[in-house]
N, CA, C and O atoms as CSV, one atom per row, in Angstrom:
chain,resi,resn,atom,element,x,y,z
A,1,MET,N,N,17.976,36.064,-16.080
A,1,MET,CA,C,17.418,34.952,-15.348
A,1,MET,C,C,15.971,34.781,-15.780
A,1,MET,O,O,15.220,35.752,-15.874
A,2,GLY,N,N,15.590,33.547,-16.040
A,2,GLY,CA,C,14.215,33.271,-16.436
A,2,GLY,C,C,13.252,33.467,-15.282
A,2,GLY,O,O,13.607,33.324,-14.112
A,3,ARG,N,N,12.038,33.795,-15.641
A,3,ARG,CA,C,11.013,34.031,-14.623
A,3,ARG,C,C,10.553,32.716,-13.997
A,3,ARG,O,O,10.261,32.655,-12.803
A,4,ASP,N,N,10.491,31.666,-14.815
A,4,ASP,CA,C,10.017,30.374,-14.334
A,4,ASP,C,C,11.176,29.570,-13.757
A,4,ASP,O,O,12.313,29.674,-14.217
A,5,PHE,N,N,10.871,28.776,-12.752
A,5,PHE,CA,C,11.867,27.909,-12.140
A,5,PHE,C,C,12.222,26.821,-13.146
A,5,PHE,O,O,11.343,26.073,-13.574
A,6,PRO,N,N,13.497,26.717,-13.531
A,6,PRO,CA,C,13.866,25.783,-14.594
A,6,PRO,C,C,13.652,24.300,-14.240
A,6,PRO,O,O,13.523,23.467,-15.137
A,7,LEU,N,N,13.614,23.973,-12.964
A,7,LEU,CA,C,13.432,22.574,-12.555
A,7,LEU,C,C,12.011,22.308,-12.048
A,7,LEU,O,O,11.791,21.385,-11.264
A,8,ALA,N,N,11.054,23.116,-12.496
A,8,ALA,CA,C,9.674,22.995,-12.012
A,8,ALA,C,C,9.087,21.624,-12.347
A,8,ALA,O,O,8.382,21.039,-11.525
A,9,GLY,N,N,9.366,21.112,-13.529
A,9,GLY,CA,C,8.848,19.793,-13.918
A,9,GLY,C,C,9.384,18.688,-13.022
A,9,GLY,O,O,8.643,17.801,-12.599
A,10,LEU,N,N,10.679,18.749,-12.739
A,10,LEU,CA,C,11.283,17.757,-11.860
A,10,LEU,C,C,10.726,17.877,-10.441
A,10,LEU,O,O,10.506,16.872,-9.766
A,11,LEU,N,N,10.503,19.105,-9.999
A,11,LEU,CA,C,9.931,19.311,-8.666
A,11,LEU,C,C,8.516,18.738,-8.587
A,11,LEU,O,O,8.148,18.127,-7.583
A,12,ARG,N,N,7.724,18.933,-9.640
A,12,ARG,CA,C,6.375,18.350,-9.660
A,12,ARG,C,C,6.454,16.824,-9.579
A,12,ARG,O,O,5.684,16.195,-8.853
A,13,LEU,N,N,7.393,16.233,-10.330
A,13,LEU,CA,C,7.569,14.784,-10.300
A,13,LEU,C,C,7.955,14.318,-8.899
A,13,LEU,O,O,7.411,13.331,-8.405
A,14,ARG,N,N,8.879,15.010,-8.263
A,14,ARG,CA,C,9.306,14.641,-6.901
A,14,ARG,C,C,8.145,14.751,-5.918
A,14,ARG,O,O,7.997,13.915,-5.026
A,15,ARG,N,N,7.324,15.782,-6.083
A,15,ARG,CA,C,6.168,15.933,-5.186
A,15,ARG,C,C,5.152,14.822,-5.419
A,15,ARG,O,O,4.548,14.329,-4.466
A,16,LEU,N,N,4.955,14.421,-6.678
A,16,LEU,CA,C,4.058,13.298,-6.964
A,16,LEU,C,C,4.592,12.008,-6.340
A,16,LEU,O,O,3.829,11.219,-5.783
A,17,GLN,N,N,5.909,11.801,-6.436
A,17,GLN,CA,C,6.516,10.625,-5.815
A,17,GLN,C,C,6.340,10.669,-4.299
A,17,GLN,O,O,6.070,9.646,-3.671
A,18,GLN,N,N,6.493,11.846,-3.720
A,18,GLN,CA,C,6.320,12.005,-2.278
A,18,GLN,C,C,4.867,11.720,-1.889
A,18,GLN,O,O,4.614,11.043,-0.892
A,19,ASP,N,N,3.917,12.232,-2.667
A,19,ASP,CA,C,2.502,11.982,-2.388
A,19,ASP,C,C,2.171,10.493,-2.500
A,19,ASP,O,O,1.403,9.959,-1.700
A,20,SER,N,N,2.751,9.835,-3.488
A,20,SER,CA,C,2.536,8.397,-3.658
A,20,SER,C,C,3.095,7.628,-2.464
A,20,SER,O,O,2.453,6.712,-1.950
A,21,ALA,N,N,4.290,8.006,-2.029
A,21,ALA,CA,C,4.895,7.353,-0.862
A,21,ALA,C,C,4.069,7.606,0.396
A,21,ALA,O,O,3.941,6.727,1.248
A,22,ALA,N,N,3.513,8.802,0.506
A,22,ALA,CA,C,2.664,9.114,1.665
A,22,ALA,C,C,1.400,8.260,1.636
A,22,ALA,O,O,0.947,7.793,2.682
A,23,GLY,N,N,0.832,8.053,0.468
A,23,GLY,CA,C,-0.346,7.194,0.343
A,23,GLY,C,C,-0.034,5.752,0.708
A,23,GLY,O,O,-0.817,5.091,1.390
A,24,THR,N,N,1.108,5.273,0.254
A,24,THR,CA,C,1.535,3.912,0.594
A,24,THR,C,C,1.725,3.771,2.095
A,24,THR,O,O,1.331,2.766,2.687
A,25,LEU,N,N,2.331,4.783,2.706
A,25,LEU,CA,C,2.538,4.762,4.155
A,25,LEU,C,C,1.205,4.775,4.898
A,25,LEU,O,O,1.036,4.052,5.880
A,26,ALA,N,N,0.269,5.581,4.443
A,26,ALA,CA,C,-1.048,5.639,5.087
A,26,ALA,C,C,-1.762,4.287,4.982
A,26,ALA,O,O,-2.385,3.831,5.940
A,27,ALA,N,N,-1.666,3.660,3.821
A,27,ALA,CA,C,-2.301,2.351,3.639
A,27,ALA,C,C,-1.647,1.303,4.542
A,27,ALA,O,O,-2.334,0.471,5.133
A,28,ALA,N,N,-0.325,1.349,4.644
A,28,ALA,CA,C,0.383,0.395,5.511
A,28,ALA,C,C,0.003,0.608,6.970
A,28,ALA,O,O,-0.172,-0.354,7.718
A,29,ASN,N,N,-0.124,1.867,7.373
A,29,ASN,CA,C,-0.540,2.156,8.750
A,29,ASN,C,C,-1.963,1.660,9.010
A,29,ASN,O,O,-2.251,1.140,10.088
A,30,ALA,N,N,-2.849,1.818,8.030
A,30,ALA,CA,C,-4.229,1.345,8.186
A,30,ALA,C,C,-4.249,-0.184,8.305
A,30,ALA,O,O,-4.988,-0.731,9.124
A,31,ASP,N,N,-3.441,-0.872,7.492
A,31,ASP,CA,C,-3.355,-2.335,7.584
A,31,ASP,C,C,-2.844,-2.763,8.953
A,31,ASP,O,O,-3.357,-3.714,9.542
A,32,LEU,N,N,-1.839,-2.066,9.458
A,32,LEU,CA,C,-1.291,-2.391,10.782
A,32,LEU,C,C,-2.347,-2.180,11.863
A,32,LEU,O,O,-2.475,-2.988,12.783
A,33,ARG,N,N,-3.104,-1.086,11.743
A,33,ARG,CA,C,-4.163,-0.818,12.725
A,33,ARG,C,C,-5.216,-1.928,12.706
A,33,ARG,O,O,-5.657,-2.389,13.759
A,34,ARG,N,N,-5.617,-2.357,11.501
A,34,ARG,CA,C,-6.606,-3.438,11.399
A,34,ARG,C,C,-6.059,-4.737,11.991
A,34,ARG,O,O,-6.790,-5.467,12.660
A,35,ALA,N,N,-4.790,-5.027,11.751
A,35,ALA,CA,C,-4.187,-6.242,12.307
A,35,ALA,C,C,-4.139,-6.178,13.830
A,35,ALA,O,O,-4.379,-7.181,14.502
A,36,ALA,N,N,-3.833,-5.015,14.370
A,36,ALA,CA,C,-3.799,-4.860,15.831
A,36,ALA,C,C,-5.207,-5.024,16.404
A,36,ALA,O,O,-5.383,-5.642,17.454
A,37,GLU,N,N,-6.208,-4.472,15.718
A,37,GLU,CA,C,-7.591,-4.622,16.193
A,37,GLU,C,C,-8.023,-6.084,16.156
A,37,GLU,O,O,-8.708,-6.549,17.067
A,38,ALA,N,N,-7.628,-6.816,15.107
A,38,ALA,CA,C,-7.972,-8.242,15.015
A,38,ALA,C,C,-7.281,-9.017,16.137
A,38,ALA,O,O,-7.874,-9.932,16.710
A,39,ARG,N,N,-6.050,-8.665,16.453
A,39,ARG,CA,C,-5.328,-9.328,17.543
A,39,ARG,C,C,-6.019,-9.060,18.875
A,39,ARG,O,O,-6.198,-9.970,19.685
A,40,ILE,N,N,-6.405,-7.807,19.097
A,40,ILE,CA,C,-7.094,-7.457,20.344
A,40,ILE,C,C,-8.417,-8.209,20.446
A,40,ILE,O,O,-8.788,-8.679,21.522
A,41,GLU,N,N,-9.122,-8.319,19.332
A,41,GLU,CA,C,-10.378,-9.062,19.325
A,41,GLU,C,C,-10.145,-10.539,19.632
A,41,GLU,O,O,-10.923,-11.158,20.358
A,42,ALA,N,N,-9.070,-11.099,19.077
A,42,ALA,CA,C,-8.750,-12.506,19.349
A,42,ALA,C,C,-8.398,-12.708,20.820
A,42,ALA,O,O,-8.798,-13.700,21.429
A,43,TYR,N,N,-7.644,-11.758,21.389
A,43,TYR,CA,C,-7.351,-11.833,22.826
A,43,TYR,C,C,-8.647,-11.794,23.629
A,43,TYR,O,O,-8.809,-12.555,24.584
A,44,GLY,N,N,-9.553,-10.929,23.255
A,44,GLY,CA,C,-10.844,-10.836,23.945
A,44,GLY,C,C,-11.624,-12.126,23.832
A,44,GLY,O,O,-12.234,-12.578,24.802
A,45,SER,N,N,-11.607,-12.723,22.648
A,45,SER,CA,C,-12.302,-13.990,22.436
A,45,SER,C,C,-11.679,-15.085,23.279
A,45,SER,O,O,-12.393,-15.909,23.851
A,46,LEU,N,N,-10.373,-15.105,23.361
A,46,LEU,CA,C,-9.681,-16.101,24.168
A,46,LEU,C,C,-9.990,-15.911,25.651
A,46,LEU,O,O,-10.164,-16.886,26.383
A,47,ALA,N,N,-10.055,-14.682,26.082
A,47,ALA,CA,C,-10.352,-14.409,27.490
A,47,ALA,C,C,-11.811,-14.706,27.824
A,47,ALA,O,O,-12.139,-14.952,28.984
A,48,ALA,N,N,-12.691,-14.684,26.821
A,48,ALA,CA,C,-14.116,-14.877,27.064
A,48,ALA,C,C,-14.515,-16.347,27.137
A,48,ALA,O,O,-15.654,-16.654,27.489
A,49,THR,N,N,-13.619,-17.246,26.818
A,49,THR,CA,C,-13.994,-18.658,26.893
A,49,THR,C,C,-14.215,-19.043,28.347
A,49,THR,O,O,-13.472,-18.610,29.228
A,50,PRO,N,N,-15.225,-19.848,28.595
A,50,PRO,CA,C,-15.525,-20.224,29.978
A,50,PRO,C,C,-14.387,-21.039,30.592
A,50,PRO,O,O,-13.701,-21.788,29.898
A,51,LEU,N,N,-14.201,-20.885,31.876
A,51,LEU,CA,C,-13.117,-21.563,32.573
A,51,LEU,C,C,-13.584,-22.829,33.287
A,51,LEU,O,O,-12.759,-23.678,33.625
A,52,GLU,N,N,-14.874,-22.973,33.521
A,52,GLU,CA,C,-15.397,-24.128,34.248
A,52,GLU,C,C,-16.149,-25.047,33.286
A,52,GLU,O,O,-16.909,-24.600,32.427
A,53,ALA,N,N,-15.911,-26.328,33.461
A,53,ALA,CA,C,-16.582,-27.317,32.621
A,53,ALA,C,C,-17.436,-28.229,33.493
A,53,ALA,O,O,-17.011,-28.659,34.565
A,54,ALA,N,N,-18.627,-28.513,33.026
A,54,ALA,CA,C,-19.546,-29.363,33.777
A,54,ALA,C,C,-19.240,-30.837,33.563
A,54,ALA,O,O,-19.446,-31.661,34.454
A,55,ASP,N,N,-18.751,-31.156,32.382
A,55,ASP,CA,C,-18.436,-32.558,32.091
A,55,ASP,C,C,-17.231,-32.648,31.168
A,55,ASP,O,O,-16.674,-31.625,30.769
A,56,ALA,N,N,-16.835,-33.842,30.833
A,56,ALA,CA,C,-15.638,-34.065,30.007
A,56,ALA,C,C,-15.816,-33.514,28.593
A,56,ALA,O,O,-14.860,-32.998,28.013
A,57,ALA,N,N,-16.998,-33.612,28.039
A,57,ALA,CA,C,-17.247,-33.118,26.678
A,57,ALA,C,C,-17.090,-31.600,26.628
A,57,ALA,O,O,-16.516,-31.065,25.679
A,58,THR,N,N,-17.590,-30.915,27.634
A,58,THR,CA,C,-17.465,-29.455,27.696
A,58,THR,C,C,-16.013,-29.068,27.869
A,58,THR,O,O,-15.543,-28.100,27.272
A,59,LEU,N,N,-15.300,-29.831,28.692
A,59,LEU,CA,C,-13.873,-29.572,28.905
A,59,LEU,C,C,-13.098,-29.742,27.604
A,59,LEU,O,O,-12.225,-28.934,27.288
A,60,ASN,N,N,-13.414,-30.785,26.855
A,60,ASN,CA,C,-12.757,-30.993,25.549
A,60,ASN,C,C,-13.092,-29.849,24.586
A,60,ASN,O,O,-12.218,-29.396,23.847
A,61,ALA,N,N,-14.324,-29.384,24.584
A,61,ALA,CA,C,-14.735,-28.275,23.707
A,61,ALA,C,C,-14.000,-26.990,24.092
A,61,ALA,O,O,-13.567,-26.233,23.224
A,62,ILE,N,N,-13.864,-26.749,25.397
A,62,ILE,CA,C,-13.146,-25.552,25.861
A,62,ILE,C,C,-11.686,-25.635,25.450
A,62,ILE,O,O,-11.112,-24.650,24.986
A,63,ALA,N,N,-11.084,-26.801,25.617
A,63,ALA,CA,C,-9.678,-26.980,25.249
A,63,ALA,C,C,-9.476,-26.785,23.749
A,63,ALA,O,O,-8.505,-26.158,23.326
A,64,ALA,N,N,-10.392,-27.322,22.948
A,64,ALA,CA,C,-10.285,-27.161,21.490
A,64,ALA,C,C,-10.450,-25.704,21.091
A,64,ALA,O,O,-9.736,-25.211,20.218
A,65,ALA,N,N,-11.392,-25.010,21.728
A,65,ALA,CA,C,-11.610,-23.595,21.418
A,65,ALA,C,C,-10.389,-22.763,21.801
A,65,ALA,O,O,-9.981,-21.871,21.057
A,66,ARG,N,N,-9.814,-23.056,22.953
A,66,ARG,CA,C,-8.622,-22.312,23.389
A,66,ARG,C,C,-7.431,-22.602,22.468
A,66,ARG,O,O,-6.673,-21.690,22.136
A,67,ALA,N,N,-7.264,-23.846,22.062
A,67,ALA,CA,C,-6.163,-24.190,21.158
A,67,ALA,C,C,-6.339,-23.501,19.810
A,67,ALA,O,O,-5.383,-22.987,19.228
A,68,SER,N,N,-7.572,-23.500,19.329
A,68,SER,CA,C,-7.858,-22.824,18.065
A,68,SER,C,C,-7.598,-21.320,18.181
A,68,SER,O,O,-7.019,-20.710,17.282
A,69,SER,N,N,-8.031,-20.737,19.289
A,69,SER,CA,C,-7.822,-19.303,19.505
A,69,SER,C,C,-6.332,-18.975,19.599
A,69,SER,O,O,-5.881,-17.965,19.059
A,70,ARG,N,N,-5.577,-19.818,20.278
A,70,ARG,CA,C,-4.125,-19.582,20.390
A,70,ARG,C,C,-3.451,-19.662,19.028
A,70,ARG,O,O,-2.569,-18.863,18.714
A,71,SER,N,N,-3.873,-20.636,18.219
A,71,SER,CA,C,-3.318,-20.762,16.877
A,71,SER,C,C,-3.651,-19.528,16.038
A,71,SER,O,O,-2.795,-18.985,15.339
A,72,MET,N,N,-4.909,-19.098,16.121
A,72,MET,CA,C,-5.322,-17.908,15.384
A,72,MET,C,C,-4.550,-16.682,15.889
A,72,MET,O,O,-4.151,-15.828,15.097
A,73,LEU,N,N,-4.343,-16.600,17.192
A,73,LEU,CA,C,-3.611,-15.488,17.779
A,73,LEU,C,C,-2.159,-15.472,17.299
A,73,LEU,O,O,-1.609,-14.406,17.023
A,74,ALA,N,N,-1.545,-16.633,17.199
A,74,ALA,CA,C,-0.170,-16.708,16.691
A,74,ALA,C,C,-0.110,-16.228,15.240
A,74,ALA,O,O,0.811,-15.510,14.852
A,75,ASP,N,N,-1.110,-16.636,14.439
A,75,ASP,CA,C,-1.168,-16.175,13.041
A,75,ASP,C,C,-1.348,-14.659,12.975
A,75,ASP,O,O,-0.720,-13.984,12.159
A,76,LEU,N,N,-2.204,-14.141,13.834
A,76,LEU,CA,C,-2.442,-12.694,13.846
A,76,LEU,C,C,-1.190,-11.929,14.285
A,76,LEU,O,O,-0.888,-10.863,13.747
A,77,LEU,N,N,-0.472,-12.471,15.255
A,77,LEU,CA,C,0.771,-11.818,15.689
A,77,LEU,C,C,1.801,-11.806,14.564
A,77,LEU,O,O,2.479,-10.800,14.354
A,78,ALA,N,N,1.921,-12.913,13.844
A,78,ALA,CA,C,2.858,-12.974,12.718
A,78,ALA,C,C,2.451,-11.984,11.634
A,78,ALA,O,O,3.298,-11.289,11.072
A,79,SER,N,N,1.154,-11.921,11.343
A,79,SER,CA,C,0.652,-10.972,10.346
A,79,SER,C,C,0.925,-9.535,10.783
A,79,SER,O,O,1.317,-8.697,9.971
A,80,GLU,N,N,0.718,-9.257,12.058
A,80,GLU,CA,C,0.965,-7.908,12.566
A,80,GLU,C,C,2.444,-7.543,12.460
A,80,GLU,O,O,2.781,-6.401,12.146
A,81,GLN,N,N,3.319,-8.499,12.717
A,81,GLN,CA,C,4.754,-8.233,12.579
A,81,GLN,C,C,5.127,-7.938,11.122
A,81,GLN,O,O,5.950,-7.062,10.858
A,82,LEU,N,N,4.530,-8.660,10.190
A,82,LEU,CA,C,4.778,-8.393,8.764
A,82,LEU,C,C,4.274,-7.005,8.373
A,82,LEU,O,O,4.934,-6.284,7.625
A,83,LYS,N,N,3.122,-6.647,8.874
A,83,LYS,CA,C,2.556,-5.327,8.563
A,83,LYS,C,C,3.379,-4.212,9.212
A,83,LYS,O,O,3.502,-3.123,8.650
A,84,ASP,N,N,3.930,-4.477,10.369
A,84,ASP,CA,C,4.806,-3.506,11.020
A,84,ASP,C,C,6.073,-3.300,10.181
A,84,ASP,O,O,6.547,-2.174,10.027
A,85,ALA,N,N,6.607,-4.385,9.647
A,85,ALA,CA,C,7.776,-4.270,8.765
A,85,ALA,C,C,7.418,-3.485,7.501
A,85,ALA,O,O,8.225,-2.697,7.007
A,86,ALA,N,N,6.212,-3.701,6.982
A,86,ALA,CA,C,5.767,-2.957,5.795
A,86,ALA,C,C,5.641,-1.472,6.113
A,86,ALA,O,O,5.969,-0.634,5.273
A,87,VAL,N,N,5.170,-1.134,7.315
A,87,VAL,CA,C,5.080,0.271,7.726
A,87,VAL,C,C,6.479,0.886,7.791
A,87,VAL,O,O,6.689,2.008,7.330
A,88,ASN,N,N,7.427,0.153,8.360
A,88,ASN,CA,C,8.798,0.666,8.449
A,88,ASN,C,C,9.392,0.902,7.069
A,88,ASN,O,O,10.061,1.911,6.847
A,89,THR,N,N,9.156,-0.015,6.143
A,89,THR,CA,C,9.644,0.149,4.771
A,89,THR,C,C,8.985,1.356,4.105
A,89,THR,O,O,9.658,2.159,3.460
A,90,ALA,N,N,7.670,1.478,4.265
A,90,ALA,CA,C,6.948,2.607,3.668
A,90,ALA,C,C,7.414,3.927,4.272
A,90,ALA,O,O,7.510,4.931,3.566
A,91,GLN,N,N,7.702,3.933,5.565
A,91,GLN,CA,C,8.196,5.152,6.228
A,91,GLN,C,C,9.555,5.543,5.655
A,91,GLN,O,O,9.808,6.721,5.402
A,92,ALA,N,N,10.428,4.561,5.451
A,92,ALA,CA,C,11.746,4.846,4.880
A,92,ALA,C,C,11.619,5.375,3.449
A,92,ALA,O,O,12.338,6.294,3.057
A,93,GLU,N,N,10.705,4.793,2.676
A,93,GLU,CA,C,10.496,5.261,1.303
A,93,GLU,C,C,9.945,6.686,1.288
A,93,GLU,O,O,10.342,7.502,0.456
A,94,PHE,N,N,9.034,6.979,2.207
A,94,PHE,CA,C,8.488,8.331,2.285
A,94,PHE,C,C,9.583,9.329,2.658
A,94,PHE,O,O,9.675,10.401,2.062
A,95,GLN,N,N,10.403,8.983,3.630
A,95,GLN,CA,C,11.477,9.895,4.035
A,95,GLN,C,C,12.465,10.126,2.892
A,95,GLN,O,O,12.953,11.241,2.710
A,96,ALA,N,N,12.760,9.080,2.126
A,96,ALA,CA,C,13.659,9.243,0.978
A,96,ALA,C,C,13.030,10.151,-0.080
A,96,ALA,O,O,13.701,11.017,-0.640
A,97,ALA,N,N,11.739,9.948,-0.349
A,97,ALA,CA,C,11.048,10.801,-1.334
A,97,ALA,C,C,11.000,12.243,-0.848
A,97,ALA,O,O,11.166,13.174,-1.637
A,98,ARG,N,N,10.776,12.426,0.436
A,98,ARG,CA,C,10.742,13.781,1.011
A,98,ARG,C,C,12.112,14.444,0.900
A,98,ARG,O,O,12.212,15.631,0.588
A,99,ALA,N,N,13.163,13.672,1.155
A,99,ALA,CA,C,14.520,14.222,1.065
A,99,ALA,C,C,14.837,14.669,-0.367
A,99,ALA,O,O,15.502,15.684,-0.575
A,100,ARG,N,N,14.352,13.899,-1.351
A,100,ARG,CA,C,14.590,14.286,-2.750
A,100,ARG,C,C,13.837,15.569,-3.090
A,100,ARG,O,O,14.312,16.362,-3.903
A,101,SER,N,N,12.678,15.782,-2.486
A,101,SER,CA,C,11.881,16.983,-2.759
A,101,SER,C,C,12.453,18.218,-2.071
A,101,SER,O,O,12.414,19.314,-2.630
A,102,VAL,N,N,12.973,18.049,-0.882
A,102,VAL,CA,C,13.419,19.196,-0.081
A,102,VAL,C,C,14.510,19.992,-0.796
A,102,VAL,O,O,14.460,21.222,-0.821
A,103,GLY,N,N,15.478,19.315,-1.368
A,103,GLY,CA,C,16.558,20.016,-2.069
A,103,GLY,C,C,16.030,20.882,-3.205
A,103,GLY,O,O,16.453,22.025,-3.377
A,104,LEU,N,N,15.098,20.321,-3.982
A,104,LEU,CA,C,14.511,21.089,-5.086
A,104,LEU,C,C,13.646,22.235,-4.571
A,104,LEU,O,O,13.601,23.302,-5.183
A,105,GLU,N,N,12.962,22.021,-3.452
A,105,GLU,CA,C,12.144,23.099,-2.885
A,105,GLU,C,C,13.026,24.256,-2.424
A,105,GLU,O,O,12.650,25.420,-2.560
A,106,LYS,N,N,14.186,23.937,-1.886
A,106,LYS,CA,C,15.122,24.994,-1.474
A,106,LYS,C,C,15.638,25.753,-2.695
A,106,LYS,O,O,15.759,26.978,-2.673
A,107,LEU,N,N,15.940,25.004,-3.764
A,107,LEU,CA,C,16.377,25.678,-4.999
A,107,LEU,C,C,15.273,26.563,-5.556
A,107,LEU,O,O,15.542,27.658,-6.049
A,108,GLU,N,N,14.038,26.097,-5.479
A,108,GLU,CA,C,12.913,26.899,-5.965
A,108,GLU,C,C,12.775,28.178,-5.132
A,108,GLU,O,O,12.520,29.251,-5.680
A,109,ALA,N,N,12.943,28.066,-3.816
A,109,ALA,CA,C,12.848,29.244,-2.950
A,109,ALA,C,C,13.954,30.238,-3.283
A,109,ALA,O,O,13.709,31.444,-3.332
A,110,LYS,N,N,15.161,29.747,-3.512
A,110,LYS,CA,C,16.268,30.639,-3.885
A,110,LYS,C,C,15.987,31.315,-5.220
A,110,LYS,O,O,16.272,32.500,-5.394
A,111,HIS,N,N,15.433,30.564,-6.156
A,111,HIS,CA,C,15.098,31.133,-7.465
A,111,HIS,C,C,14.050,32.224,-7.309
A,111,HIS,O,O,14.164,33.291,-7.913
A,112,SER,N,N,13.021,31.956,-6.493
A,112,SER,CA,C,11.975,32.956,-6.262
A,112,SER,C,C,12.549,34.208,-5.616
A,112,SER,O,O,12.172,35.326,-5.970
A,113,ASP,N,N,13.459,34.018,-4.672
A,113,ASP,CA,C,14.109,35.169,-4.034
A,113,ASP,C,C,14.922,35.967,-5.043
A,113,ASP,O,O,14.894,37.198,-5.038
A,114,ALA,N,N,15.651,35.259,-5.914
A,114,ALA,CA,C,16.465,35.946,-6.919
A,114,ALA,C,C,15.588,36.724,-7.892
A,114,ALA,O,O,15.939,37.836,-8.288
A,115,VAL,N,N,14.452,36.153,-8.281
A,115,VAL,CA,C,13.522,36.848,-9.181
A,115,VAL,C,C,12.961,38.084,-8.487
A,115,VAL,O,O,12.827,39.139,-9.107
A,116,ALA,N,N,12.631,37.956,-7.198
A,116,ALA,CA,C,12.104,39.103,-6.452
A,116,ALA,C,C,13.149,40.207,-6.351
A,116,ALA,O,O,12.823,41.384,-6.500
A,117,VAL,N,N,14.403,39.837,-6.100
A,117,VAL,CA,C,15.481,40.832,-6.028
A,117,VAL,C,C,15.649,41.516,-7.371
A,117,VAL,O,O,15.833,42.731,-7.437
A,118,GLU,N,N,15.587,40.736,-8.442
A,118,GLU,CA,C,15.711,41.305,-9.788
A,118,GLU,C,C,14.561,42.271,-10.072
A,118,GLU,O,O,14.778,43.335,-10.652
A,119,ASP,N,N,13.350,41.913,-9.672
A,119,ASP,CA,C,12.196,42.790,-9.850
A,119,ASP,C,C,12.370,44.094,-9.071
A,119,ASP,O,O,12.091,45.177,-9.586
A,120,LEU,N,N,12.832,43.978,-7.834
A,120,LEU,CA,C,13.047,45.174,-7.019
A,120,LEU,C,C,14.150,46.064,-7.609
A,120,LEU,O,O,14.043,47.291,-7.603
A,121,ARG,N,N,15.199,45.431,-8.112
A,121,ARG,CA,C,16.293,46.193,-8.722
A,121,ARG,C,C,15.797,46.937,-9.955
A,121,ARG,O,O,16.129,48.106,-10.153
A,122,THR,N,N,15.008,46.266,-10.779
A,122,THR,CA,C,14.454,46.899,-11.975
A,122,THR,C,C,13.541,48.059,-11.592
A,122,THR,O,O,13.598,49.128,-12.199
A,123,GLU,N,N,12.709,47.846,-10.596
A,123,GLU,CA,C,11.811,48.900,-10.136
A,123,GLU,C,C,12.605,50.088,-9.591
A,123,GLU,O,O,12.264,51.243,-9.847
A,124,GLN,N,N,13.659,49.795,-8.842
A,124,GLN,CA,C,14.480,50.882,-8.291
A,124,GLN,C,C,15.176,51.655,-9.404
A,124,GLN,O,O,15.283,52.879,-9.327
A,125,ASN,N,N,15.652,50.962,-10.437
A,125,ASN,CA,C,16.284,51.645,-11.573
A,125,ASN,C,C,15.296,52.568,-12.277
A,125,ASN,O,O,15.652,53.679,-12.671
A,126,VAL,N,N,14.061,52.112,-12.437
A,126,VAL,CA,C,13.034,52.956,-13.068
A,126,VAL,C,C,12.762,54.176,-12.202
A,126,VAL,O,O,12.667,55.291,-12.715
A,127,LEU,N,N,12.637,53.976,-10.900
A,127,LEU,CA,C,12.398,55.101,-9.988
A,127,LEU,C,C,13.568,56.089,-10.010
A,127,LEU,O,O,13.365,57.303,-10.016
A,128,ASP,N,N,14.789,55.557,-10.020
A,128,ASP,CA,C,15.971,56.433,-10.088
A,128,ASP,C,C,15.987,57.230,-11.385
A,128,ASP,O,O,16.305,58.420,-11.389
A,129,GLU,N,N,15.644,56.570,-12.481
A,129,GLU,CA,C,15.613,57.254,-13.784
A,129,GLU,C,C,14.557,58.355,-13.781
A,129,GLU,O,O,14.804,59.461,-14.262
A,130,LEU,N,N,13.385,58.050,-13.240
A,130,LEU,CA,C,12.328,59.064,-13.168
A,130,LEU,C,C,12.751,60.238,-12.280
A,130,LEU,O,O,12.525,61.398,-12.622
A,131,ALA,N,N,13.359,59.924,-11.148
A,131,ALA,CA,C,13.795,60.989,-10.240
A,131,ALA,C,C,14.893,61.829,-10.889
A,131,ALA,O,O,14.892,63.053,-10.760
A,132,GLY,N,N,15.821,61.187,-11.580
A,132,GLY,CA,C,16.900,61.913,-12.257
A,132,GLY,C,C,16.368,62.793,-13.373
A,132,GLY,O,O,16.812,63.931,-13.523
A,133,THR,N,N,15.438,62.297,-14.149
A,133,THR,CA,C,14.839,63.071,-15.232
A,133,THR,C,C,14.113,64.283,-14.665
A,133,THR,O,O,14.232,65.386,-15.197
A,134,ALA,N,N,13.368,64.082,-13.598
A,134,ALA,CA,C,12.645,65.195,-12.968
A,134,ALA,C,C,13.626,66.223,-12.414
A,134,ALA,O,O,13.383,67.424,-12.527
A,135,TRP,N,N,14.713,65.782,-11.828
A,135,TRP,CA,C,15.698,66.709,-11.274
A,135,TRP,C,C,16.335,67.540,-12.386
A,135,TRP,O,O,16.480,68.755,-12.259
A,136,HIS,N,N,16.720,66.861,-13.496
A,136,HIS,CA,C,17.319,67.585,-14.615
A,136,HIS,C,C,16.316,68.584,-15.224
A,136,HIS,O,O,16.697,69.687,-15.616
A,137,ARG,N,N,15.066,68.198,-15.298
A,137,ARG,CA,C,14.036,69.092,-15.833
A,137,ARG,C,C,13.921,70.325,-14.937
A,137,ARG,O,O,13.844,71.448,-15.437
A,138,ARG,N,N,13.909,70.126,-13.623
A,138,ARG,CA,C,13.812,71.262,-12.708
A,138,ARG,C,C,15.054,72.147,-12.823
A,138,ARG,O,O,14.946,73.370,-12.735
A,139,GLN,N,N,16.222,71.551,-13.016
A,139,GLN,CA,C,17.450,72.339,-13.163
A,139,GLN,C,C,17.412,73.177,-14.443
A,139,GLN,O,O,17.866,74.321,-14.448
A,140,LYS,N,N,16.882,72.621,-15.507
A,140,LYS,CA,C,16.747,73.353,-16.753
A,140,LYS,C,C,15.775,74.510,-16.603
A,140,LYS,O,O,16.024,75.612,-17.092
A,141,GLU,N,N,14.667,74.251,-15.924
A,141,GLU,CA,C,13.656,75.285,-15.732
A,141,GLU,C,C,14.196,76.388,-14.818
A,141,GLU,O,O,13.880,77.562,-15.010
A,142,ALA,N,N,14.993,76.023,-13.846
A,142,ALA,CA,C,15.538,77.008,-12.918
A,142,ALA,C,C,16.592,77.887,-13.606
A,142,ALA,O,O,16.721,79.068,-13.285
A,143,SER,N,N,17.341,77.310,-14.548
A,143,SER,CA,C,18.373,78.097,-15.220
A,143,SER,C,C,17.797,78.916,-16.367
A,143,SER,O,O,18.484,79.807,-16.866
A,144,SER,N,N,16.602,78.664,-16.796
A,144,SER,CA,C,16.014,79.425,-17.903
A,144,SER,C,C,15.382,80.676,-17.468
A,144,SER,O,O,14.848,81.417,-18.293
């Protein structure tokens, strides 16, 4: 059995793919967070518009501001929904990349265990040989 894991190159590639998927997921989550913050800010702006008008011109300005804010809020909600879908897609891609890595990681662990067992077996054989040689030497010395 070789000392090196024969699929080490493929495992490195899978880990790079997993890291890339994790980066994509992190970026998608950051975009979603920014979209949610923009929506919350728009809600705050909409709530901050004055409710009382002194004259018809002020009333028209308030109505226009509220209509504009509602339109912007609808756009922000749509954008947030798109970003949420992007997060879900990125999460699925990350899970798929992780699943591809896990199988190889298990094979690597089994390979490492097999190498360790082989090392221990070799060490035990050397110890047995040394003990046997010493025993035979003592038997020769005792019979002489």
